[in-house]
C-alpha angles and dihedrals in degrees: 000000000000124000090254091051090052092051092046092051091050094048094050090050091048092052091050094048093049097046092045093052094045093046088056090055093048100039092226129093131243114245111228118219109190114197142181129195113241116260093240094055121098091233114064129189147080142251149168121241110198113195135178116188131176096014128155092253105017119054085188130355123174127182116175135187119197135175115184138169120203140179098229128034108232120245090246089068099047102057090111097028108050091163088069096054108135094006122141111259147184122212132182133170151132119247129179141178121183121196109191121208095230113079090218092059110081127235112244135200129194132172135173122178149155129212128191126188138179115222115238091232090068098255125143119294115260132207136198138178132219143170144098140170136256137184126226114191127184089200116033128226119181093211090057092051092047092049094048094049093043091058091047091052093048091051091056100041096091090059100055140308091254098058101082095048092044095047093042090056090046089052093049090049094046101044093055122119097223094188089059099028088232134130115240093224142317092310128221125191133323133177137170140175088029120164102137114153095009131275099314096053094040093049090048092053093049090048092050090054092048093047091051095058099089092046090050099048114024097065089054093046093050091053096047106033096085099040110132114249140169143201093292093058093043092051091051091047092056091047092052091047087062088066089053091054091049093054095046094050100037106034113012112113092199092058091046092048092052095047095041093050093052095254128165106289099207091051093047093050097044086104090074116105116243091237132021137157142203133205128196094214121021128155129185121224112252111255094017123127088250091054090048090058091063097039102039108022111026089063132089107265140164097241093185 
């Protein structure tokens, strides 16, 4: 079994484990959309887009696996590797975004992936891993943030004491809406261009992050999913979802990579919420839970 085969097998199993567990919480099933790129298209490959819409718990939950081979590595993937610009590549990963129905239950994102590329000068092929997870609440709870970050830290501990602090900072830097000078949520961990210790160590780290997702998120979801709410909370949830859309379309490298490489648009944009709103002028009342989100949670903090 090749390295790519090992990663593919792991990712397909991860997707199945996550969707099975989350379907049990919701009571509805994920619909699986299996796809293949046409033979005459520049980008070749296949994938499975698993989607749950209109559920009791999830208003929209998408978890996609993709494995593609392309002739030219997109610019979004070569920011730190200019020598690979235009090189043929292979990329595979699992990416998910879950938008719960209840405004008190946070949106969550997780992604784990591997990319390999062959330099145009004929050198040896190189590989690197990336991914992470982050939490985006509309209403903040310190115990949720502490739990989420604790699980992230535990997943990284076997790979070095520096990893959690380094990847948390990377996450805070990455999930920042620069045009608003605002954090997307309470963060988590994020890493990219990772190949430390060779394939075995790098694959193990990526797998540990993927395996930690359900432990990080499901306990929070189960506590918050039945919290009573009204029109005020729903209105604020839709407004905050607008920020999520802004980040994914303006700043997210994964979205840019998928669209620039000729990927499957519906699968790439499954991270979008089903409903969102914007307002030209909107102020939160001082001391309100909505105001607390901005002052206490959408800031860079040491949650542990």
